[in-house]
ZAKE-79323 format. One line per 10 residues: number of its first residue (from 1); their letters; for each residue z, x, y of N, C-alpha, C. Coordinates in steps of 0.05 Angstrom, whole numbers, plus 32768, in hexadecimal, padded with zeros to 4 digits. Layout:
BEGIN
NUM = A = Z/X/Y/Z/X/Y/Z/X/Y | ...
This chain:
BEGIN
1 = MSRSKAPRLV = 833D/7D4B/8382/8335/7D46/8367/8341/7D5B/8354 | 834B/7D52/833E/8358/7D63/832B/8345/7D77/831F | 834F/7D90/831B/833D/7DA4/830F/833A/7D9F/82F0 | 8349/7D8B/82E6/8347/7D85/82CA/832C/7D78/82C2 | 831D/7D70/82D7/8304/7D63/82D2/82EE/7D77/82CB | 82F2/7D90/82CF/82DE/7DA4/82C8/82D5/7DA4/82AC | 82E6/7DA2/8298/82DE/7DA0/827C/82CC/7D88/8277 | 82D3/7D72/8285/82C3/7D59/8281/82A7/7D5D/828B | 82A4/7D6C/82A1/8289/7D72/82AB/8279/7D81/8297 | 8284/7D95/828A/8276/7DA5/8277/826F/7D93/825F
11 = ALVAVALLVG = 8280/7D81/8256/827A/7D70/823F/8263/7D5E/8246 | 8262/7D53/825F/824D/7D40/8267/8232/7D4F/8268 | 8233/7D68/8271/821A/7D78/8272/820D/7D79/8257 | 821E/7D7D/8243/8213/7D81/8228/8203/7D6A/821E | 8208/7D52/8229/81F8/7D3B/8221/81DB/7D3F/8228 | 81D6/7D4B/823D/81BA/7D4E/8247/81A9/7D5E/8232 | 81B6/7D6F/8224/81A6/7D81/8211/819A/7D71/81FB | 81A5/7D58/81F6/819B/7D48/81E1/8182/7D38/81E8 | 817C/7D36/8202/8168/7D24/820B/8152/7D32/821B | 8154/7D4C/8220/8143/7D5B/8232/8127/7D60/8228
21 = CIAPAADSPT = 8117/7D6B/8239/80FB/7D71/8232/80F6/7D8F/822C | 810C/7D9F/822E/8109/7DBA/8228/811F/7DC2/8215 | 811A/7DCF/8200/812F/7DD7/81ED/8140/7DED/81FB | 815B/7DED/81F8/816C/7E01/8204/8165/7E1D/81FB | 8165/7E30/820D/815F/7E4A/8208/8177/7E5C/820D | 8177/7E74/8203/818E/7E87/8208/818E/7E8D/8225 | 81A7/7E97/822D/81AA/7E9E/8249/819C/7EB7/8251 | 8195/7EC7/823E/8188/7EE1/8244/816F/7EDE/8255 | 816D/7EED/826B/8154/7EEB/827C/813B/7EF4/826E | 813E/7F01/8257/8126/7F0B/8249/811E/7EF8/8233
31 = TPTTPLVSAI = 812D/7EE3/822E/8128/7ED1/8218/8111/7EBD/8220 | 80FB/7EBB/8212/80E7/7EA7/821A/80F0/7E8C/8214 | 80E8/7E78/8224/80F2/7E5E/8221/80DD/7E4B/8214 | 80E6/7E34/820B/80D4/7E21/81FF/80C2/7E13/8213 | 80A8/7E0E/820D/8096/7E02/8220/80A0/7DE7/822C | 8096/7DE0/8244/809D/7DC8/8251/808D/7DB1/8245 | 8092/7DAA/822D/8080/7D98/821E/807F/7D7C/8229 | 8092/7D74/8239/8092/7D58/8243/8083/7D55/825D | 807D/7D6C/826A/8070/7D6A/8285/8054/7D5E/8283 | 8046/7D64/826D/802B/7D59/8268/8028/7D54/824B
41 = SAPPELDDIS = 8014/7D46/8242/8011/7D3F/8227/800B/7D57/8215 | 7FFB/7D69/821F/7FF6/7D81/820F/7FED/7D97/8223 | 7FF6/7DB0/821F/7FEE/7DC6/8231/7FD1/7DCC/822E | 7FC3/7DD4/8243/7FA7/7DDC/8240/7FA5/7DF6/8232 | 7F90/7DFA/8222/7F8B/7E13/8214/7F7E/7E28/8225 | 7F6F/7E1F/823A/7F62/7E31/824C/7F6B/7E2B/8269 | 7F68/7E3F/827A/7F6E/7E3A/8297/7F5B/7E25/82A2 | 7F66/7E10/82AC/7F57/7DFA/82B7/7F67/7DED/82CC | 7F5F/7DEF/82E5/7F6F/7DE5/82FB/7F72/7DC6/82FA | 7F5F/7DB9/82EE/7F60/7D9B/82ED/7F77/7D91/82DC
51 = TLTPAPEDAG = 7F82/7DA3/82CA/7F97/7D99/82B8/7FB3/7D9D/82C4 | 7FB5/7DA9/82DB/7FD0/7DB0/82E4/7FDF/7D98/82F0 | 7FFA/7D99/82EE/800B/7D84/82F9/8021/7D94/8308 | 8022/7D8F/8323/8010/7D80/8334/7FF6/7D8F/8337 | 7FE2/7D82/8342/7FC9/7D90/8349/7FD0/7DA4/8360 | 7FC4/7DBA/8361/7FC9/7DCF/8376/7FC7/7DC3/8392 | 7FB3/7DB1/8396/7FAF/7DA7/83B1/7FC6/7D93/83B9 | 7FD5/7D8A/83A4/7FEB/7D78/83AA/8007/7D85/83A8 | 8007/7D9F/83A2/8020/7DAE/839C/8033/7DAD/83B4 | 8028/7DAE/83CC/803A/7DAF/83E4/804A/7D95/83E7
61 = DDIPARPECQ = 8041/7D7F/83DB/804F/7D66/83DD/8061/7D61/83C5 | 8060/7D73/83B2/8071/7D70/839A/808D/7D7C/839F | 809C/7D6D/83B0/80B6/7D75/83B9/80CB/7D61/83B0 | 80E3/7D68/83B1/80F9/7D55/83AB/80F8/7D3D/83BE | 80FF/7D26/83B3/8100/7D0E/83C4/8115/7D11/83DA | 8112/7D00/83EF/8125/7CFF/8405/8126/7D1A/8413 | 8110/7D25/841D/8111/7D3E/842C/8123/7D3E/8445 | 8129/7D26/844F/813C/7D25/8465/8158/7D2D/845E | 815E/7D31/8446/8178/7D3A/843D/817D/7D58/8444 | 8168/7D66/8449/816C/7D83/8450/816B/7D85/846F
71 = MASWTANAPP = 8180/7D8F/8479/8181/7D93/8497/816C/7DA7/849F | 815E/7DA3/84B4/814A/7DB4/84BE/8157/7DCE/84C9 | 8148/7DE4/84C7/8154/7DFE/84D0/8159/7DFD/84EF | 8149/7DEE/84FD/814C/7DEF/851B/8161/7DDA/8524 | 816D/7DCA/8513/8181/7DB8/851C/819A/7DC5/8523 | 81A5/7DC0/853B/81BC/7DCE/8544/81D1/7DBA/854D | 81E9/7DC2/854D/8200/7DB3/8557/8202/7D97/854A | 81FE/7D97/8530/81FE/7D7E/8521/820D/7D81/8508 | 821C/7D6C/84FE/822A/7D6F/84E4/8218/7D73/84CE | 8220/7D7E/84B8/820F/7D81/84A1/8204/7D67/8497
81 = VVCEFGDPDS = 81EC/7D66/848D/81E1/7D4E/8480/81E9/7D4C/8463 | 81F5/7D35/845B/81FF/7D32/8440/81F0/7D1D/8433 | 81E5/7D21/841B/81D7/7D0C/840B/81E3/7D0B/83F0 | 81E3/7CF3/83E5/81EF/7CF0/83CA/81DB/7CE3/83B7 | 81DC/7CEC/839E/81CB/7CE2/8389/81DC/7CDB/8371 | 81D2/7CCF/835C/81E1/7CC9/8344/81F2/7CB2/8348 | 820A/7CB3/833C/821E/7C9D/833D/8231/7CA0/8353 | 822F/7C8F/8367/8240/7C93/837F/825E/7C8E/8379 | 8264/7C81/8363/8280/7C7B/835C/828B/7C8E/8348 | 827C/7CA3/8341/8286/7CB4/832B/829C/7CC6/8334
91 = DTVVMLVGDS = 82AE/7CCD/8322/82C3/7CE0/8328/82BB/7CFC/8324 | 82A3/7D00/8318/8298/7D1B/8313/8285/7D22/832A | 828D/7D35/833B/827E/7D3C/8353/8272/7D57/8350 | 8257/7D5A/8355/8249/7D73/8355/823C/7D75/8370 | 823F/7D8D/837D/8235/7D91/8397/821F/7DA7/8397 | 8208/7DA2/83A4/81F4/7DB6/83A7/81F3/7DC0/83C4 | 81F7/7DD9/83C8/81FB/7DE4/83E3/81E8/7DFC/83E7 | 81DC/7DFE/83FE/81CB/7E16/8404/81B3/7E0E/8415 | 819C/7E1C/840F/8184/7E16/841F/8170/7E09/840C | 8156/7E0C/8414/8141/7DFE/8405/813E/7E09/83E8
101 = KMVQWRPAFE = 8149/7E20/83E2/8146/7E2C/83C8/815A/7E1D/83B5 | 816E/7E11/83C0/8180/7DFF/83B1/8174/7DE3/83AF | 8168/7DD9/83C4/815C/7DBF/83C4/8146/7DBD/83AF | 8136/7DD3/83AB/8120/7DD1/8399/8128/7DCA/837C | 8141/7DD1/8375/814A/7DCB/835A/8158/7DB0/8357 | 815B/7DA1/836E/8169/7D87/836C/815C/7D73/8358 | 8142/7D73/8354/8137/7D60/833F/8143/7D64/8324 | 8149/7D7D/831C/8157/7D82/8302/8174/7D78/8303 | 8181/7D7B/8319/819D/7D72/831A/819E/7D54/831D | 818A/7D48/8329/8189/7D29/8329/8187/7D1F/830E
111 = VLAEQNGWRL = 8177/7D2B/82FD/8176/7D22/82E1/8190/7D25/82D3 | 819E/7D3A/82D6/81B8/7D3E/82C9/81CD/7D2A/82D4 | 81CA/7D25/82EE/81DD/7D12/82FC/81DA/7CF6/82EF | 81C1/7CEF/82EB/81BC/7CD4/82DF/81C5/7CD3/82C1 | 81C0/7CE8/82B3/81C7/7CE9/8298/81E6/7CEA/8293 | 81F3/7CF8/82A5/8210/7CFD/82A1/8222/7CED/82B4 | 8217/7CDD/82C6/8228/7CCD/82D7/8235/7CDC/82EC | 8228/7CF0/82F7/8234/7D01/830D/822F/7CF3/8328 | 8241/7CF9/833A/823C/7CF5/8357/8231/7D10/8361 | 8218/7D11/8368/820A/7D2B/8370/8208/7D2A/838F
121 = IQITKSACAF = 8213/7D3F/839B/8212/7D41/83B9/8202/7D59/83C1 | 81EF/7D55/83D4/81E0/7D6B/83DF/81E7/7D70/83FB | 81EE/7D89/8402/81F2/7D91/841E/81E3/7DAB/8422 | 81CC/7DA9/8430/81BA/7DC1/8432/81AF/7DC2/844E | 81A7/7DDB/8456/8198/7DDE/8470/8182/7DF2/846B | 816B/7DEC/8475/8154/7DFC/8470/8158/7E19/847A | 8153/7E2D/8468/8154/7E4A/846D/8170/7E53/8473 | 8185/7E44/8470/81A0/7E4B/8476/81B0/7E4F/845D | 81B8/7E68/8458/81C8/7E6F/8441/81E5/7E65/8445 | 81F2/7E5D/842F/820E/7E56/8431/821E/7E70/842E
131 = TDAMTVYKGR = 8223/7E7D/8444/822F/7E97/8446/8241/7E99/845E | 8257/7EA9/845B/8269/7EAE/8471/825F/7EC7/847F | 8246/7EC7/8487/823A/7EDF/8493/8226/7ED3/84A8 | 8223/7EE2/84BD/820F/7EDA/84D2/81F3/7EE4/84CA | 81E0/7ED1/84CA/81C5/7ED8/84C4/81B3/7ED6/84DE | 8199/7EDC/84DB/8187/7EDD/84F1/8173/7EC7/84EF | 816E/7EBB/8506/815A/7EA5/8509/814A/7EAB/8522 | 8131/7EB0/851F/811F/7EB5/8536/812A/7ECC/8547 | 8133/7EE0/853B/813C/7EF8/8549/8157/7EF7/8556 | 8167/7EE2/8550/8181/7EE0/855D/8195/7ED9/8549
141 = EWTDCRQWGQ = 81AF/7EDC/854F/81C4/7ED3/853D/81C2/7EB5/8539 | 81C3/7EAE/851F/81C0/7E91/8518/81DB/7E83/8517 | 81E7/7E7E/852E/8201/7E73/852F/8202/7E56/8523 | 81EB/7E48/8525/81EB/7E2D/851A/81EE/7E2C/84FC | 81E1/7E40/84EF/81E4/7E43/84D3/8200/7E4A/84CA | 820C/7E5D/84D9/8227/7E65/84D3/8239/7E4D/84D6 | 8237/7E3E/84EB/8248/7E27/84F0/8244/7E12/84DB | 822A/7E0E/84D2/8225/7DFB/84BC/8233/7E03/84A3 | 8232/7E1C/849C/823F/7E26/8484/825D/7E23/8484 | 8269/7E27/849B/8286/7E24/849F/828E/7E06/849C
151 = AVLDMILEEQ = 827D/7DF4/84A7/8282/7DD8/84A4/827F/7DCE/8487 | 826A/7DD9/8479/8267/7DD2/845E/827E/7DDC/844C | 8288/7DF4/8450/829E/7DFE/8442/82B7/7DEB/8445 | 82BB/7DE2/845D/82D2/7DD0/8462/82CE/7DB6/8453 | 82B4/7DAD/8451/82AE/7D93/8444/82B3/7D96/8426 | 82AC/7DAD/841B/82AF/7DB3/83FE/82CC/7DB4/83F8 | 82DC/7DC2/8407/82F8/7DC4/8402/8307/7DAA/8404 | 82FD/7D98/8416/8309/7D7E/8417/8300/7D6C/8400 | 82E8/7D6D/83F8/82DD/7D5C/83E2/82E9/7D65/83C6 | 82ED/7D7F/83C3/82F6/7D8A/83AA/82E5/7D80/8392
161 = PDLVITSHRR = 82CB/7D87/8392/82B9/7D7F/837D/82BF/7D8D/8364 | 82B3/7D83/834D/82B7/7D8F/8333/82A7/7DA9/8332 | 8291/7DAA/833F/827F/7DC1/833E/826F/7DC4/8358 | 826D/7DDC/8363/825B/7DE2/8379/8246/7DF6/836F | 822D/7DEF/8374/8216/7E01/836D/8208/7E09/8387 | 8205/7E22/838B/81F7/7E2C/83A4/81E1/7E3F/839E | 81CE/7E3F/83B0/81B8/7E52/83AE/81AB/7E55/83CA | 819D/7E6A/83CE/818F/7E6F/83E8/817A/7E85/83E4 | 816C/7E8A/83F9/8156/7E9E/83F8/815B/7EB7/8408 | 8169/7EB5/841E/816C/7ECB/8431/817C/7EE2/8424
171 = PTAIVGDDPG = 8172/7EFB/8424/8180/7F10/8417/8192/7F22/842A | 8190/7F1E/8443/819F/7F2F/8455/81AE/7F1F/846A | 81C2/7F2C/8477/81D1/7F21/848D/81D7/7F37/84A1 | 81E1/7F2F/84B8/81E5/7F41/84CF/81FE/7F52/84C9 | 81FC/7F6C/84D0/8213/7F7E/84D0/821E/7F7E/84EC | 8237/7F77/84EF/8244/7F75/8509/8238/7F5F/851A | 822F/7F65/8531/8223/7F51/8543/8208/7F58/854D | 81FA/7F6A/853F/81DF/7F73/8547/81CA/7F65/8535 | 81BA/7F51/8540/81A6/7F43/852F/8191/7F56/8525 | 818F/7F6D/8531/817A/7F80/8527/8183/7F91/8510
181 = EVTPEAMVDG = 819D/7F8E/8507/81A8/7F9C/84F0/81B1/7F89/84DA | 81A1/7F86/84C6/81A8/7F75/84B0/81A8/7F84/8496 | 81BB/7F7D/8484/81BD/7F8B/846A/81C2/7F77/8454 | 81BB/7F7E/843B/81C4/7F6E/8424/81E1/7F6D/8421 | 81EF/7F83/8427/820C/7F85/8425/821A/7F71/8435 | 8210/7F6C/844D/821C/7F58/845F/821A/7F3C/8453 | 8202/7F36/8446/81FF/7F1C/8439/8213/7F1A/8422 | 8215/7F2F/8411/8228/7F2E/83FB/8243/7F29/8404 | 824C/7F36/8419/8268/7F31/8423/826B/7F14/842B | 8257/7F08/8438/8259/7EEC/8441/825A/7ED9/8429
191 = LVSYWSQLVD = 824A/7EDE/8413/824B/7ECD/83FB/8266/7ED0/83EE | 8270/7EE8/83EB/828B/7EEC/83DF/82A0/7EDD/83EE | 82A0/7EDD/8408/82B4/7ED0/8417/82B5/7EB2/8411 | 829E/7EA4/8412/829D/7E87/840C/82A3/7E81/83EF | 8297/7E90/83DD/829B/7E8B/83C1/82B8/7E8F/83B9 | 82C5/7EA3/83C5/82E1/7EA8/83BE/82F3/7E92/83C8 | 82EC/7E86/83DE/82FD/7E70/83E9/82FA/7E58/83D7 | 82E2/7E53/83CC/82DE/7E3C/83B9/82ED/7E41/83A0 | 82EA/7E5A/8394/82F8/7E5F/837B/8316/7E5E/837E | 8320/7E69/8395/833E/7E68/839A/8348/7E4C/839D
201 = AGIETAVLLD = 8336/7E39/83A5/833E/7E1D/83A7/833C/7E0F/838C | 8335/7E1D/8377/8333/7E10/835D/8319/7E01/8359 | 8305/7E07/8369/82EB/7DF9/8367/82D8/7E09/8356 | 82CD/7DFF/8340/82BA/7E0D/8331/82A0/7E11/8341 | 8297/7E2A/8341/8281/7E32/8353/826C/7E40/8343 | 8253/7E3B/8348/823C/7E49/833A/8227/7E4F/834E | 821A/7E67/834A/8203/7E6E/835B/81EA/7E6C/8348 | 81D6/7E5D/8352/81BD/7E5B/8345/81AA/7E70/8351 | 81A5/7E85/8341/8195/7E9C/834B/817B/7E94/8358 | 8175/7EA0/836E/815B/7E9C/837B/8145/7EA5/8369
211 = NPGPRDFEVP = 812E/7E96/8368/8119/7E9D/8357/8105/7EB0/8365 | 80F7/7EC0/8355/80E1/7ED1/8360/80CA/7EC0/8369 | 80B9/7ECB/8379/80A1/7EBD/8382/808E/7ED0/838E | 8075/7EC6/8392/8061/7ED9/839D/8067/7EDF/83BB | 8060/7EF7/83C3/8067/7F00/83DE/8050/7EFF/83F1 | 8037/7F00/83E7/8021/7F02/83FA/800B/7EEE/83F5 | 8010/7EDA/83E7/7FFC/7EC4/83E2/800A/7EAA/83DA | 7FFC/7E94/83DE/8005/7E7A/83D5/7FF9/7E72/83BB | 800A/7E6C/83A7/8000/7E67/838C/7FEB/7E4F/838B | 7FF1/7E38/8397/7FDD/7E22/8395/7FC2/7E2A/83A2
221 = ECLMEHPDNF = 7FC3/7E38/83B8/7FAA/7E40/83C4/7F9B/7E54/83B3 | 7FA9/7E66/83A6/7F9D/7E79/8394/7F90/7E6B/837C | 7F9E/7E57/8371/7F93/7E49/835A/7F79/7E3A/8362 | 7F79/7E2F/837A/7F60/7E21/8383/7F4A/7E35/8387 | 7F50/7E4D/838E/7F3B/7E62/8390/7F32/7E6D/8376 | 7F43/7E6B/8362/7F3F/7E76/8346/7F45/7E60/8332 | 7F36/7E49/8332/7F3C/7E32/8321/7F3C/7E37/8304 | 7F2E/7E4C/82FA/7F2D/7E50/82DE/7F37/7E6D/82D6 | 7F47/7E78/82E8/7F51/7E93/82E4/7F6D/7E95/82EF | 7F80/7E8A/82E2/7F9C/7E89/82EB/7FA8/7EA4/82EE
231 = SACTFDVGAG = 7F9F/7EB7/82E0/7FAB/7ED3/82E0/7FA6/7EDF/82FA | 7F93/7ED6/830A/7F8E/7EE0/8326/7FA5/7ED9/8339 | 7FB7/7EC6/832F/7FCB/7EBD/8340/7FE8/7EC3/8336 | 7FEA/7ED8/8326/8003/7EE2/831D/8010/7EF6/8331 | 8029/7EFC/832E/8036/7F10/833F/804C/7F1F/832E | 8053/7F36/8338/8067/7F47/832A/8083/7F3A/832E | 8090/7F34/8317/80AA/7F29/8318/80BE/7F3B/8325 | 80BE/7F55/831E/80D1/7F68/832A/80D0/7F68/8348 | 80B8/7F69/8353/80B5/7F68/8371/80BF/7F4D/837C | 80B9/7F38/836D/80C2/7F1D/8377/80DF/7F1C/8377
241 = LAASATPVQL = 80ED/7F25/8363/810A/7F24/8362/8117/7F37/8378 | 810B/7F4D/837C/8116/7F61/8390/8115/7F54/83AC | 8102/7F43/83B1/8100/7F37/83CB/8110/7F1D/83CE | 811C/7F15/83B8/812B/7EFB/83B8/8148/7F00/83BE | 8158/7EEA/83BD/8174/7EED/83C2/8183/7EF3/83A8 | 8175/7EF5/8391/8183/7EFB/8378/8195/7F14/837A | 818B/7F2B/8383/819C/7F43/8384/81B7/7F3E/8393 | 81B6/7F31/83AA/81CF/7F2D/83B8/81E1/7F19/83AB | 81D5/7F05/839E/81E4/7EF0/8390/81F3/7EFD/8378 | 81E5/7F0E/8369/81F1/7F1B/8352/8207/7F2F/835C
251 = AAAEQVPDVR = 8202/7F3D/8372/8216/7F50/837C/822F/7F40/8384 | 822C/7F29/8391/8243/7F1A/839A/8251/7F0E/8381 | 8243/7F05/836D/8250/7EFA/8356/8261/7F0F/8347 | 8259/7F28/8348/8268/7F3E/833C/8284/7F40/8349 | 8285/7F3A/8363/829E/7F3C/8371/82AF/7F22/836E | 82A3/7F0C/8367/82B1/7EF3/8362/82AB/7EEA/8346 | 82B7/7EF7/8332/82AF/7EF2/8316/82B2/7ED6/830C | 82C3/7EC5/831A/82C6/7EAA/8311/82AE/7E99/8319 | 829C/7EA3/8329/8284/7E94/8330/826F/7E97/8319 | 8266/7E80/8310/8252/7E80/82FA/8236/7E86/8305
261 = VLDLNADVCP = 8227/7E96/82F6/820C/7E9C/82FD/81F9/7E8D/82EC | 81E8/7E7D/82FA/81D3/7E6C/82EC/81B9/7E79/82F1 | 81AC/7E84/82DC/8194/7E93/82DE/817D/7E84/82D0 | 816A/7E7A/82E0/8153/7E6C/82D4/8139/7E7D/82D9 | 813D/7E96/82E0/8125/7EA6/82E7/8113/7EAD/82CF | 811F/7EAD/82B8/810E/7EB3/82A0/80FF/7E9A/8299 | 8106/7E83/82A3/80F7/7E6A/829F/80E1/7E68/82B3 | 80E7/7E71/82CC/80D1/7E71/82E1/80BD/7E86/82DC | 80C5/7E9E/82D3/80B4/7EB4/82CE/80BB/7EC3/82B4 | 80B2/7EB9/829E/80BB/7EC4/8284/80AE/7EE0/827E
271 = EVECEPTVDG = 8098/7EE7/828D/808B/7F00/8288/808D/7F12/82A1 | 8086/7F2B/829C/8087/7F3E/82B2/8075/7F37/82C9 | 805D/7F2C/82C2/804B/7F20/82D6/8050/7F02/82D6 | 805A/7EF8/82EC/8061/7EDB/82ED/8048/7ECA/82EF | 8045/7EB7/82DD/802F/7EA4/82DD/8033/7E8E/82F0 | 801E/7E83/82FB/8022/7E6C/830F/8027/7E52/8301 | 8023/7E50/82E7/8026/7E36/82D9/8034/7E3C/82BE | 803E/7E27/82B2/8049/7E27/8297/8042/7E0D/828A | 8032/7E0F/8274/802B/7DF7/8264/8020/7DE0/8275 | 800E/7DE8/8288/8002/7DD4/8299/8010/7DCB/82B1
281 = VLIFRQGTHI = 8028/7DD5/82B5/8039/7DCF/82CC/8037/7DE5/82E1 | 8030/7DDD/82F9/802E/7DF1/830F/804B/7DF6/8319 | 8052/7E10/8318/806F/7E18/831E/8073/7E19/833C | 8062/7E26/834B/8067/7E2C/8368/8056/7E19/837A | 8064/7E10/838F/8056/7DFD/83A2/8053/7E0A/83BC | 8066/7E19/83C7/8063/7E25/83E1/8075/7E3D/83E3 | 806A/7E55/83E8/8079/7E6C/83E8/8087/7E71/83CD | 80A1/7E75/83CE/80B0/7E79/83B4/80BB/7E5F/83AA | 80B6/7E49/83B7/80C1/7E30/83AF/80B3/7E24/8396 | 80C1/7E18/8383/80B6/7E0C/836C/80B0/7DEE/8371
291 = TATFAEAMAP = 809F/7DE4/8360/8097/7DC8/8362/80AE/7DB6/8357 | 80B0/7D9D/8361/80C4/7D8B/8357/80BE/7D84/833A | 80A5/7D83/8333/809E/7D7E/8316/80AA/7D93/8304 | 80A7/7DAC/830B/80B2/7DC1/82FB/80D0/7DC0/82FA | 80DD/7DBB/8311/80FA/7DBA/8313/8105/7DA4/8301 | 80F9/7D8D/8303/8102/7D77/82F3/8100/7D7C/82D5 | 80EA/7D89/82CD/80E7/7D90/82B1/80FB/7DA4/82A7 | 8108/7DB2/82BA/811C/7DC7/82B3/8137/7DBB/82AF | 813C/7DA2/82B2/8157/7D97/82B0/8166/7D9F/8297 | 815A/7D9E/8280/8168/7DA6/8267/8170/7DC3/8268
301 = RVAALLD = 8161/7DD5/8274/8169/7DF1/8276/8180/7DF4/8289 | 8180/7DE4/829F/8197/7DE6/82B0/81B1/7DDB/82A2 | 81AD/7DC7/8292/81C4/7DBB/8283/81CF/7DD1/826F | 81BC/7DDF/8263/81C5/7DF4/8250/81D5/7E09/825D | 81CD/7E11/8277/81DC/7E25/8285/81F7/7E1C/828D | 81FA/7E02/8294/8213/7DF7/829B/8226/7DF1/8285 | 821B/7DF1/826C/822B/7DE9/8255/8240/7DFF/824E
């Protein structure tokens, strides 16, 4: 596919800004964003669990459609699972690659694919970062994940998409061949290797920064325990980011400057203490994963970052 299509992709993304449910905000991570006014008819004035969408008891099921599109972490010796969305005949191809932290944002990209006529391709594996580094699974070298990533890299280079977007959660990888020794630097090296190969092949590449999340409690359960006191379910953004993959993703992006950095963390957590909801929308469903409702409502913000 010709690299001349990249400007067309940017132009198509701009269309989404005219029809979205969130006004575009500045890229600065400290800039507050416009409320998610379309998610519900009106945000509640007081903490009230009955007004939340989705309801906390249903949050675990508020996931992107077609969960079979994400290869299970325990699947071995099998080719990557490939799923397509949007217009199957489109010449504009966008690929989402990584683990479940990439999948969680797919509802937003599906909206943009429909609006802009993209062919949207998902290739993901649970807990498996798209990195040219060996990671650990159940105390051993995760060779299946490494082989998956190498196969996906080959598929991307063959497809030559207009844009590859990747994200993941795991912050460390193995140093040498000792599963007991893992470092962030090893993960950075692996990310740089794959991203550099994509950029060198003329493929526009972007990393969607991993979002912060609570480390020692589940947000939906906390809200059910504190139905009229949402502040009991906040967490420190700094600690959440430190435990995420954001630091290694940013470090890798510094070494591959042609990789675009997509940062939605100020939308997920606009304050120092991250709230569990925004304008009646429940943000977190399980661990650090966001709800599909929240992700879909963020489509115009994603479009603004891609513009």
